[in-house]
C-alpha positions, 0 to 999 in steps of 0.5 A, spaced: 506 556 493 508 554 500 501 552 503 500 548 496 506 544 498 504 543 505 497 541 503 499 536 498 504 533 502 499 532 508 494 529 503 500 524 501 502 523 508 494 521 510 493 517 504 499 513 504 498 512 511 492 508 510 495 503 505 501 503 510 497 501 516 493 496 512 499 493 510 502 493 517 496 490 519 497 484 514 504 483 516 503 483 524 496 481 525 493 477 519 499 473 517 500 469 524 492 469 525 491 466 518 497 461 519 492 458 525 486 457 521 484 451 516 485 452 509 477 454 508 477 459 513 484 462 510 480 462 503 474 465 506 477 470 511 482 473 505 478 472 499 472 476 503 477 481 506 480 482 499 473 483 496 472 489 500 479 492 500 480 491 492 474 495 491 475 501 496 482 502 497 484 504 490 482 511 491 486 512 497 492 509 493 491 513 487 490 519 491 497 517 494 500 517 488 497 523 485 499 527 491 506 525 491 507 527 484 504 533 485 508 534 492 515 533 488 513 537 482 510 543 486 516 543 490 521 543 484 517 549 481 517 553 488 525 552 488 525 547 494 529 542 491 531 538 498 523 537 499 522 535 491 528 530 491 525 527 498 518 527 495 520 524 489 523 518 493 517 517 496 513 517 490 518 512 487 517 507 493 510 508 492 511 506 485 515 500 487 510 498 491 505 499 486 509 494 481 509 489 487 502 489 488 500 489 481 504 483 479 504 479 486 498 481 490 493 483 486 492 476 482 492 472 488 487 477 491 482 475 485 483 468 485 482 468 493 476 472 492 473 468 487 474 462 491 471 465 497 465 467 493 464 460 490 465 457 497 471 453 494 477 452 497 483 451 492 488 446 493 494 451 493 490 456 498 496 455 503 501 456 497 497 462 494 497 465 501 505 464 502 506 468 496 502 473 498 506 473 505 512 473 502 512 480 500 508 484 505 513 486 510 517 489 503 510 492 502 509 495 509 516 498 509 515 501 502 509 505 505 513 506 511 518 510 507 514 514 503 510 516 509 516 518 512 519 522 506 513 526 505 513 528 512 521 530 512 519 533 505 514 538 509 519 539 515 525 541 510 520 546 505 
């Protein structure tokens, strides 16, 4: 049971780490870089970036949630209550992230992707990006907390 717990928690760390790194890149690098270019460039870069991210990253995101849930369940079944509670806290952070992404980020991603592919620049492109940017730090923090939780779950089990 210990090996299963360690493997699941490691998968949770690695898969969550991919999304964490993506969000940190968005917060630390992309946000200030996009602020320096014109609206057309903003739409082209973000729209095309979201096109690939939204098609290629869902598997990793789903894997992070499933492995987090499995980590918590296996920990509780194995009697590792502390590891189970910590993994469940990491899962909660991922679920909050998912809610934010689904309600705020994903709809903006779709608009900017469609605009980029149509070679259009929406009049509200900056406002859309500002709304997307408004939660990127929180998204990164939630992912970071989840990664840390899964690491701690490994260490206390």
